[in-house]
N, C-alpha and C positions, 0 to 999 in steps of 0.2 A: 447436776443430777442426771440429766438426760445424757450428757457426754459419758459419765461414769457407767451408766447402764449400757450404752452402746459399746464401750470397751469390753465390758464383761460378756456381752453377747458375742462379740468378735472373738474373744479368747475361748469361750465355750465352743464356738463353731470350729475354731482351729483344732481344739482338742478332739472334738468329734470326728473331724476330717482325718486327723492322724490315726484315730482308732479304726476308722473305716479303711484307711489305706493299709494299715497293718493286717486287717482282716482279709483284704483282697489279695495281698501278696501271696504267691505260691510258696510251698514248703521250701523249694529251691528254684531260683530263676534260671538255673542252667545245670545240666548234668554232664559229667565229664568222663572220658575214658582215655587211657594212655596206651600207646603201642611203641615197640622198640624195633630198631633196624640197625644192623651192624654196618659201619662204613669203613672200618679197617680192622686190623687184628686186635686193637685195644680201644677202639672208639665206637660209641653208639650214638644214634640220633633218636631222641625221644619225641614222639608226636602226641600232643595233647589236643583232643577234639572236644569242643563244647557244643552240646545241643541246647539251644536257648528256647525258653518258653515263648509261645506265641504272644505278640504284643510287647515283649520285653527286649532289651538290648543290653550288651555289655560293652566296655570301653577298650581302647587300644592299650598297648603296653606303655605308651608315653603320655597318657592322659594326665592332665595337671592334678586332678582331684581324685579320680576313681580309676586308677590304672589297673589292668590285669597283670598280676605279678606271680613269679615262681620263686619260692624260697626252699632251699635244700636243708635237711637236717645236717648236722656237722658231718662233712664228708669223711668217710672211712674207707680207704681202698679205692677211691675214685676222686675226680675233680671235675667241676663244670668247665666247659669250653665255650667261652663267649657268654652271651645272654639270651634271654627268651626272644625268639624271632616270630613275627606274624607271617604265617604262610598263606593267609587269605587276605584279599583286599577289603579294607573297611569301607563303610558307607558314610558319606559326609552328611551330617545332620546338624544344621545350623553352624555353630563354631566348633563342633565336636566331630570326631571320627569314631564310629561305633560299628558293632557287629549285630546283625539280626539272624535269627534261625540257627546258623552254625558259625563256628570260628575255629580255626586250626592254628596251633602254635608249635614251634619246634625248639628243642634245646639239645645241644651235644654234651656228652660227658665222656671222659677218658678214664679207663681203668688203670690203677697203679699196680695191680697184681692180677692173679688168675681169676679172681671172683670178687664181687662186691654186691651189697644190697643198697640200692639207691632209694632213699626216702625223701619226701618233700611235701610241699603244700602249695596249691594254687589258690590265690585270693582274687576275688573280683567283686564288683558291685553291679547288681542288676537294676535297671530303671525302665519305667514306661513313660508315657506322655504326661503323667500326672505326678509321679513321685518316684523315689529311689528306695529300694530295700536296704536293710543293713548289710554291711560287707559280709560276704560269705566265703567259706573255706572248704577245700576238698583235698584230703590227704591221699597219697599214693605210695606204693612200695613195689620195687622191681628187683628181681635177682638177676644180675648180669654176669656172664662168664667171659673171661678173656680168650684171646685167640680164636674168634668165631670163624675165621677163614682158614682152611687147611693150608699148611706151608706149601709155597710154590703155586698157589691158585690165586688168580686175580680176583679181588673182592668184587669187581663189577659183575661177576657171573652169579653172585649170590641172589637167588630169587629172580633171575632174569626171565625165565620162561613165563612165570606168572605175570610179572610186570609188563613184559612185551606183549603178551596176549591181551591184557586189559587195555594197554595203550593202542594196540592195533584196532580193537573193536571201537574204541573211542574215535579213532581217526576215520574208520569206515562210516560210522554214524554221522560224523561231522561232514564227510565228503558227500554222503547221500543228501543231507540237508542243503549243502551248497549247490548240488546238482539241480534240485528242485527250485531253489531260489534264483538261479541264473536265468530262468525263463523270463523273469520280470525286468531284467537289466536292459539298458538302452541299446546295447549292441547285440543282444540275442532276440529281443522282441520283434525286430523287423523281419525276422525269418518266419514268424508265425503266419502272416498272410501269404507269403510266398509259398510256404509248405502246403497250405490249404489249396491255393489255386493250382499248384503244380500237380497235385494228386487228384484233382477233379476229373481229369480225363485219362488217368493212367490205367484204369482197370475196367474190364468188361463184365466181370462177375465178382460177387462178394468174396469168394475164395481167393481169387487173384488179387483183389484189393488188400486182403489181410496178409497175403504172402509178401507183397511189395512193401507194405507198411512195416512188416517185420524186418525185411531186408534193409529198409531205410534206417531203422533203429540199430540193427547190427553193424551197418557201415559206420554209423556215428561212433559206436563203442570202439570198433576196431581202429578208426582213425585217431582216436584219443589214446588208446592203450598201446597199440603196436609201435607207433613212432616214439612214444615216451619210453617204452621198454628198450627200444634200440638205442635211444639216446643215453639212458641210464647205463646200458651195457658198454657203450663207447666211453662214457664218463669214467667208468671203472677201469677200462683198458688204458685210456689216454691220461686220465687223472686231472681233468680240468673241465670247467663249465663255461668259460668265456665264450667259446664258439657257439654253443647251444643257446646261450642267453642272447647272443647277437642275432641268431636265426629267428627266435621268437619275437625279439624286439622289431626285427625287419618286417615280419608278417603283420604285426599290429600297427606299425607306424610309418612304414616306408610308403612313398607316394605311389609306387607301381601297384601293389595289391589293393590299396585303397581306391585308386582310380578305377581299377578293374571292377571292384565291388560296386562302385558308384554307377558305372556303365551297365553292369548286369541288372541293377535295380531299375534303372531307367528303361532298359529294354523290356523287362518284365512289365513295367507300368504301361508302356506303349502297347504291349500285347493285350493287357487287360482292357485298355481303352478301345480295342478293336482295330488297331493299325495293321496287325498281322497276327498269324497264329504261330506259336513256337512249336515246331514239329521236327522230327527226325527226317533226314533225307530219305527219299523213297527207297533207295537201295538198302539203306540200313533198316528201314521199316519192314521191307520184305523179308530180310534175314531175321528180323525180330519176330515176324509172324511165323516163320518156319520153325523157330525155336521158342514156342510160346511159353515154355516153362522158364526161360531165361530172359524173355523179352523185357526191354525197358530198364534193365539193371544198370546199364551204363549211365543213363540219365539220372537214375536214383542215386548212384554213387556220386555223380557230380553234385547233386543237391546236398548230399551229406557232407561232401568236401567243402562246399560253399558255406554251409552252416558252421562247420568247425572253424574255418578260417575267419569268417565274418565275426563270429562270437569271441574271437581270441582276445580282443582287447579287454573283455570282461572276465573271461575264464583264465586269462594269462596269469593273474596272481595265484590261482589255485595250482596251475601247472608249475609256476615258479617256485612255490613252496615245496612241491614234490621234488623238483630238481635239487633244491637246497638239501633236502633230506638224503637224496641219493649221494650227494657229495660229502655228506657228514657221516658216512660209514654204513648207511642202510641200503639194502638191495631189494628185497622182496616187498617191504612195506610200501614204498612209493608205487609199485606196480599194482598192488592190491587196492590201494587207496584210489588210484586213478581209475581202476576198473569200476569200483563202487560209484565214484563220481560220474563217470560216463554213462553207466546204466541208468542212474537217476536222471541225468541230463537228457538222455535219449528218450526216456519213457513218454514224457508229454508230447514230443514230436511224433513218436510212433502212433500215439492215440490220434493226434491231429491228422496224420497221414491216413488213418482208417476212416476219419470223419467224412471226407468227400465221398468215399464209397457208400457210406450210409445215405448221403444226399442223392445218390443215383436212384435209390428206391423211391424217392419222393418225386412228385410231378414236376417236371422241368418247366421253365417258362421265362418270362422277362425278368423275374426276380433273381434268377441265377446269374444273368448277365449284370444286373445291378450290383450284386455282391462283388463280382469281378471288378467293376468300375470303381466301387468304393475302395477295394483293396489297392487298385491302381493309384488313386490319390494318396493313400497312406504310404505306398512304396516310394512315390516321388518325394514326399516329405522326409521319410526315414533315410532314403538314399543319400541325401545331402550330408548326413552325418559323416560318411566316409570321406567325402570331398573336404569336409571341415577338418578332419584329422590330418590329412595331408597338408592343408593350408596352414594349420597351426604349427606343425612340426618343421615346416620349411619356410615359414614367415612370408608366404606369398602375398598376404593381404587381400585375398579375393573374397573371403566370406567373413567379414567382421560381423559382430553380433547383430547389428541392426539390419544388415543385408540378409543374414540367415533368417532372422525373424520376419522380415518383409516377405521372403519366399514362403515361409510357413503360413503367414496370414493370408496371402493370396491363394495358396493351395487349398487351405481349409475353407476359405470363403467360397471358392468355386465348388468344393464338395458340398457345402450347404445349399448352394443354388441348384446343384444336380439333384440333391435329395428332394428339393421342392419342385422338381420337374422343369426348371428354367433352362437347363442344359440337357441336351440329348446326344448320345453317341450312336455310332454306326449300327450296333446290334441291339439297341434298346427297343423295346416294344412300346407302341404309342399308349398313352394313358391320359384320361380326361379328368383325373382327380388325384389328390395326394392322400395316401393311406395314413392312418394314425401312427403306424410304426415309423414311416419315413418322416413324418412331422416331428415326432419325438427325437429322432436322430438328428434332424436339422437343427432343432433347438439346442441339443447338446453340442453340436459342431459350432454353431454361432456363439454359444456361451464360451467355448474354448477360444474362439477368435477374439472375443472381447477381452478375455483374460490376458491374451498375448499382447494386445495393443499397448498398454503402458510400458511394456518392455522396450519399446522403441525409444523411450526417454530414460531408460536405465532401471526400471523396476526389477527387482531380483528374480521373480518368476521361479521360486525355489522348486516347484513341482517339475520343472523342465531342466533343472540344473545339469542333469547328466547328458542332455542332448545339445544344449546351446554352447556356442563358443564362450570363453570367459568374458566377463564384463569389462576387463581391461582393454579388450579390442574395440569397444564401442566409443565412437568419437563424441557423441552428444549425450551427456548424462545429467539429468535433473535430480534424480534420487541420489543424494550425496550420503548414502548410508555408510560408505566406506571411508569417510573422513577420518584421518589419523589423529588420535588424541596426542597430548604431550607425551614425550618419550620417557618421562619419569626422571629426567636429570641426566647428568653425565656430560662429558665433553664431546661425545660423538655426534656429528651433524647428521641430518636426514639424508640418506642415500638416494640415488636415482630411482624414481618410480614412474611408470607410464602415465599415471593420473596427474603427476606433477609436471610432466613435460620438460623437466630440466633438472640437471644435477645441482645441488645446493652445497655451497661450502667446499668446493673441490680441493682447495689447498689444505684446509684443515683436515679433510678426510684423508688425503694422501699422507699427511704427517702422522695421523693417528693409526692407520692400519697398513701403510706401506704402499708399494708401487702397484699392487694388483687391484687397487680400489676401483679402477675404471673397467673392470671385467664386464659388468652389466651394460655399461654405455657402449663399449667396444663391439659387443655382439647383439645389441638391441634386444636384451632380455627384459621381460616384464614381470612385475610382482602382482600377485592376485589381490583383488579387493581393497586396494589402497594400503596394504601392508608394505612396510619398508624393511630393507635388509640387504643381504649380500647373496652372491651366487657361487662362492667357494667356501669350503670349510675353513681354509686358512684365514680368509678375511673375517669370518665369523668368530674364530678363536681369538684373533687379534683384537676385535671389537669387544669380546667378552672380557679380556684382560684389562682393556681401557675403561670399561663401564662397571665391572664387577657384577655382570649378569650372566646367567647360563645361556647356552646356545640351543635354539630350536631348529632342527634340520627337517625341512619338508622334502621328502623323496617323492617326486611328482612327475607328471608328464603332460605335454600339451594335449595328447590324444587320450588321456586317462579320464573316463567318464566318472569313475568313482571318486577321483580327486575333485572334480567339479562339484559333485554332490556334497562332499565333505566341506568344501569352501562355502557353498551356499546354505547348507543346513546346519553346520556346526560352527565354522569360523565366523559366521555372521552374528552369532549370539553375543550380546553385550558382555556377558561374563567372560567368555572366551577371548573376545577382542581386548578387554581390559588387561587381562593377564599377558597375552601374547605381545601386545604393543608396548606395554609398560615394563614388564618384568623379564623379557627375553630378547636376546639378539637373534634375529631370524636369518636362516640360510635356505635358499630355494635351489634345489638340484633337479633339473629337468633331465630325465633319463632317456628321452626320445627326441631331443632337439638335434636337428641335422646340420646345424651351422658349423662350418669348417673353422677350426681354430688356427690362430697364428702358430708358427713353428715353435715359438717360445712357450706356448701353452700345451704342446703335445705331451702325452703321458705314455711311458713304456711299461708294459706289464711285466710280471715276473718271468713270463715265458719269452720275453723279448719282442712282443708284438707292439707296434706303435699305434696308439689311438689318436685320431686326428679330428674328431668332431665332439661337440659338447655332450651329446647323449651317450656315446660309448665311454667317454672318460668318466662321466658321472655314474653310469651303470657299473663300471669296473670298481670305482671307489666305494660305492655303497655295498657291493658284494664283498669286497675285501674287508671293509671297516665294520659293517653292521651285519654281515651274513644274511642279507635279504636280497631277493631278486624279483620284487614286485612293487607295485605302486597302487595306492598311496601307502607310505609308511612314514612314521614320525619318530625321530630320535632326539633325545635331550642330552646335551653334553656339558661337562664342566669346562673351565678354562684350560684344563690340561688335555682336553679332547676325549676323555674317558666317558663312557655311558653312565648317566646318573641312575636311570631306571631302564627296564627292558623296552625295546622298540615296540611301538603301538601301530597297528594296522587300521584297515577300514572298519569303522564302527560309528554309526550315526547318533550314538548316545552323547548328548551335550554334557550331562552331568559326569559321565565317565571320562570325557575329554578334559573337563575341568579338574577332576581328581588326578588325572594323568599329569597335567601341568603343575598342579600343586605338589604332587609327590616329587617332581623334578626340582622344584624350588626348595623343598625341605631337604632333599639329598644334597643340593648345592650348598645350602647354608651349613649343613653338618660337616661338609668337607673344608669349609673356609672358616 
């Protein structure tokens, strides 16, 4: 009796819940509109846009139970071309891929005569977290006319002005956002304390300070836009971008500019500590006084040039993208985009340059020298980043991760003692107590030191991933977070990895992928974070055919700070590791490695230039094969070497990266 009563109550509750659910469902979970665009004289592309109700979602075209579908009425005078295509990326929700807020689909149709009326119906199912509404339908009707492009006119010109204008504004806005974001990157931020300290003694009056700050910003803009414009012009005249790419790669990774930057930072730090004052020679200073309106502009130009060069390893991907656009048939767009980027990039530094002139109005004293000393400690720490770049690209082995960390721990420990008054410098004023501000700063500094100490035993230290050498350079690792799981089967043995210290199964490896299997061993290349794989696309494709897995190509660099961030913040995620280690064959292509290749491994470009080191060869290959000139970038290939999905760049979204990997696997399965 009690059980029967319970079943009736449960049934009644279910009926009531269903009634509530139906009552809560909107009249339509999505509203649709359709647009048409001519792509040839007899073919149109129809674009269907769904605006989805808040809290609801619809499904992809390939969903097992509730797909979004398009069905035409019996075609008269036209025929569909292909099937409905998803133009927006779905969101992964559990085991499903769904669309929230908006979704865009495209479908091509071809006219058989001069005119046709295209009719059809979109069907979808809207769901929320609790239930799904009944399948819904939306009918449409379009009148299309044939020969939309006049005879002799290229159809690519149709609507070009409107499209290019919208695209240009989108690029400008994106460039402005990138310009502001660059301030926080590891290779740009070191210039913040240097800018403040340099302009502290540059101006005698507020008006002069504003003028020099403005000129500083103008020089930054000109140094970005003028050379890029010249390069774009030369690219158009000469017809190639290999030389310009080599120039930018040289600036970012060659030992000479990086050693110069390191020395400059150390000299500034010594000056901040009171060892000497950085001043112009007296003869130049006298000339400068005689021309007060132009005084100091040479030093300001030098500071702007230093900023542009030092920051290039982070701003290089933006510049590289601009160069790619210029070699893809665009001329003015890259210049305008670079102008927008450089203005946004220069603005914060212009404000920082004005900031010291505001300090002039405040009462000077020992606190001002303390600011300089603190900046000096920071300059010492950040300066080692440039020495590390040269060390990594040339495999010197001077600054392995634990050595680098030891230097930072010592530097910031000394900074903490300085803030507590335990260390004094030449120009410091005597003090018999510690202020609350200095105590708070000391606590923050010592907390940072404690955070770094576990890194000496291999802790990831993700917050510093952009500054530190890769963990593969560390000899003593207790944190075995990079342990490689099973490779998911297949006959392919585990290739050489730095953490393994030896090649395993060399004979089987050679038999499986050919005579180039020892490429990594021969040139002492390392794989990041315990991942295993190869260093040439040819080896990766051979392994792909042997294992039946797609290829993941990591376009990276030893001196690439964004690459290290991707590895520490994204690649370390268990979901990402599981897919990459078990479902992909991995290829690592270092675009800045200076190791000289054996003659048998040299590559000759289309223009007849012989490339003799790893970095130039890889840079040339990825430009030719993937049309990218920046790092990091990630490409997913089938066993035939063709791209499975578009190349993905720097993006710290773990879920987005998982979706990227999954989309590659799905595309690979559909091809095989």
